[in-house]
C-alpha positions in Angstrom: 256.9 -16.6 122.5 256.0 -14.0 125.1 254.3 -11.4 122.7 252.4 -8.5 124.1 249.0 -8.7 122.5 246.2 -6.0 122.9 242.7 -7.2 121.8 239.9 -4.6 121.4 241.1 -2.8 124.4 238.8 0.1 125.7 239.1 2.3 128.7 236.6 4.9 129.8 236.5 7.2 132.9 233.9 9.5 134.3 235.1 13.1 134.4 234.3 15.3 137.5 231.6 16.9 135.3 229.9 13.6 134.8 231.0 13.1 131.3 232.3 9.8 129.9 235.9 10.1 128.7 237.1 7.5 126.2 240.7 7.2 127.2 241.3 4.3 124.9 239.1 2.9 122.1 239.6 -0.4 120.1 243.4 -0.7 120.6 244.5 -3.8 118.8 248.2 -4.7 118.3 250.8 -7.6 118.6 254.3 -6.6 119.8 256.7 -9.5 119.1 259.1 -10.6 121.8 262.2 -8.5 121.6 260.7 -5.5 119.8 261.0 -1.9 120.8 257.9 0.1 120.7 257.6 3.9 121.3 254.2 5.6 121.9 253.7 9.3 121.1 250.8 11.7 121.0 249.3 14.9 122.4 248.2 15.1 126.0 245.0 13.1 126.6 245.7 10.5 123.9 245.9 7.6 126.4 249.6 6.9 126.3 250.0 6.4 130.1 246.7 4.7 130.4 247.8 2.1 127.9 251.1 1.6 129.8 249.4 1.2 133.0 247.1 -1.5 131.7 250.3 -3.3 130.3 251.8 -3.0 133.9 248.6 -4.3 135.4 248.0 -1.1 137.5 244.6 -0.5 135.6 242.1 -2.9 134.3 240.4 -2.1 130.9 236.8 -1.3 130.7 236.6 -4.0 128.0 239.0 -6.0 125.9 242.1 -7.8 127.1 245.8 -7.6 127.1 248.1 -10.7 127.1 251.9 -11.4 127.7 252.3 -14.6 126.0 249.3 -16.8 126.9 248.7 -15.1 130.2 246.0 -12.3 130.5 247.3 -9.3 132.4 245.1 -8.8 135.4 247.6 -7.1 137.7 251.3 -6.5 138.4 253.7 -9.3 137.8 257.4 -10.1 138.0 257.6 -10.8 134.3 257.0 -7.1 133.8 259.3 -4.3 134.9 258.6 -0.5 135.1 260.9 2.5 134.9 259.3 5.9 135.7 260.2 9.4 134.9 261.5 9.8 138.4 263.3 6.6 139.2 261.2 5.7 142.2 264.3 4.8 144.0 265.0 4.5 147.7 267.4 7.5 147.8 268.6 6.9 151.4 270.0 3.5 150.3 273.2 2.9 148.4 273.3 2.2 144.7 274.0 -1.5 145.3 271.1 -1.9 147.8 268.7 -0.2 145.4 269.7 -2.5 142.6 269.7 -5.5 144.8 266.3 -4.7 146.1 264.2 -7.0 144.0 266.5 -9.9 144.5 266.6 -9.6 148.2 262.8 -9.6 148.3 263.0 -12.9 146.5 265.5 -14.1 149.1 268.0 -15.2 146.4 271.5 -16.5 147.2 273.5 -13.5 148.6 276.7 -14.5 146.7 274.9 -14.8 143.4 273.1 -11.6 143.9 276.3 -9.7 144.6 277.7 -10.9 141.3 274.6 -9.9 139.5 274.6 -6.5 141.0 278.3 -6.1 139.9 277.6 -7.2 136.4 274.6 -4.9 136.0 276.4 -1.8 137.5 279.2 -2.4 135.0 276.7 -2.7 132.2 275.0 0.6 132.9 278.3 2.4 133.7 278.2 2.6 137.4 281.0 0.4 138.5 282.7 2.0 141.5 279.5 3.7 142.8 278.2 0.7 144.7 278.4 2.2 148.1 277.3 5.7 147.0 274.1 6.9 148.5 271.6 7.3 145.6 270.5 10.8 146.6 274.1 12.0 145.8 273.9 10.9 142.2 272.9 13.1 139.2 269.5 12.6 137.5 271.1 10.7 134.7 273.0 8.4 137.1 269.9 7.8 139.1 268.1 6.6 135.9 270.9 4.2 135.3 270.2 2.9 138.8 266.5 2.5 137.9 267.3 0.6 134.7 269.7 -1.8 136.4 267.1 -2.3 139.3 264.5 -3.1 136.7 266.5 -5.3 134.5 268.3 -7.4 137.2 265.2 -9.3 138.0 265.0 -10.7 134.5 261.5 -9.4 133.3 260.3 -10.3 129.8 258.8 -6.9 129.2 260.2 -3.4 130.2 257.7 -0.7 130.4 259.1 2.9 130.4 256.9 5.9 131.3 258.9 9.1 130.1 262.1 7.8 131.7 264.2 10.5 130.3 261.7 13.5 130.6 263.4 15.2 133.5 267.0 15.2 132.2 269.0 17.9 130.5 269.6 17.5 126.7 273.1 16.0 126.8 272.4 13.6 129.5 269.2 12.5 127.8 271.2 11.9 124.6 273.7 9.7 126.4 270.8 7.8 128.2 269.2 7.2 124.8 272.3 5.5 123.6 272.5 3.5 126.8 268.8 2.3 126.4 269.5 1.1 122.8 272.7 -0.6 124.0 270.8 -2.5 126.7 267.9 -3.4 124.4 270.4 -4.8 121.9 272.4 -6.8 124.5 269.5 -8.1 126.5 266.8 -8.8 123.8 264.1 -7.4 126.0 260.7 -6.3 124.7 260.4 -2.6 125.5 257.4 -0.1 125.5 258.5 3.5 125.9 256.1 6.5 126.4 257.5 9.9 125.4 256.5 13.4 124.5 259.6 13.9 122.4 259.2 13.2 118.7 262.9 12.8 118.2 263.2 10.4 121.1 260.4 8.3 119.7 261.9 8.1 116.3 265.4 7.4 117.6 264.5 4.6 120.0 261.5 2.7 118.5 261.5 0.0 115.9 257.8 0.6 115.8 256.1 3.8 116.7 252.4 4.3 117.5 251.2 7.9 117.1 248.1 8.2 119.2 245.2 10.5 118.7 243.1 11.7 121.6 239.2 11.8 122.3 238.8 8.9 122.0 242.5 7.7 122.5 243.4 5.4 119.6 246.3 4.4 117.3 246.2 7.1 114.6 249.2 5.9 112.6 251.9 3.2 113.0 255.5 3.6 111.7 258.2 0.9 111.2 261.4 2.8 111.7 265.2 2.1 110.8 266.8 4.6 113.2 267.2 2.5 116.3 269.2 -0.2 114.4 271.4 2.6 112.9 271.8 4.1 116.3 273.6 1.0 117.6 276.6 1.6 115.5 276.3 5.3 114.6 276.3 8.7 116.4 272.8 9.7 117.3 273.4 13.3 116.2 274.4 12.1 112.6 271.1 10.1 112.4 269.1 13.0 113.5 270.6 15.2 110.8 269.8 12.7 108.0 267.3 13.6 105.4 265.1 10.6 106.2 265.0 11.3 109.9 264.2 15.0 109.4 261.5 14.2 106.9 259.8 11.7 109.2 260.2 14.1 112.2 258.4 16.9 110.3 255.6 14.5 109.2 254.9 13.4 112.7 255.3 16.9 114.2 252.8 18.2 111.7 250.4 15.3 112.5 250.5 16.1 116.3 250.4 19.8 115.7 247.1 19.3 113.7 245.7 17.2 116.6 246.6 19.9 119.1 244.9 22.5 117.0 241.7 20.4 117.0 241.8 20.0 120.7 242.3 23.7 121.3 239.4 24.4 118.8 237.1 22.1 120.8 238.0 23.6 124.2 237.9 27.4 123.2 
């Protein structure tokens, strides 16, 4: 089983003023294969640092992170990344963007064309194969980014604020798409967000991070992502259980922000 495992993970930086910043402290968890984890917290709580360690872009000061039996020491094909801005080759067509990873592997052209067609249909971009990517809307570009990430078959999908730059309606549609893709592919997903509603809607598990030092303040096991597979997301957001959980998490983060402001004033 390719579980994502964090063991006593610590990350420190030196600030420009020469102070030691504890970006992460004693992060321990096991994310089972196929689970969807969202990570939420105020600025400076180490969300992106944690994701970058999982991606292999950063190496922890101490502790280890594993995917299955393999320690993560750098980027790898078994992990895929989706950024807030899709990091696409905007001058290339949709098809060439999605096909990029497969072409780098020099896979059979006939097989890759079928894979691209299948994934574009899955993310709702059938008919846009030859469209230059720069002509697409933000939401459509993120669909391209999702297809490009998933087509190479990574075990773990890492998402860093993937919907943060989208308008409210497009963001809601993309949330439904991400849930659909997660359900249909069985991939393990870690998604970083600043949106409490998004974290509650998408995550089976939710880590609320606290800053200085960055640590897991509270963990939730949530029912809303499973409900969202067959129900309208707006109905779920209006349910008493969702509203109650949202207000609890909002109050928690508000208190953290107030504490940070108190320390810096």
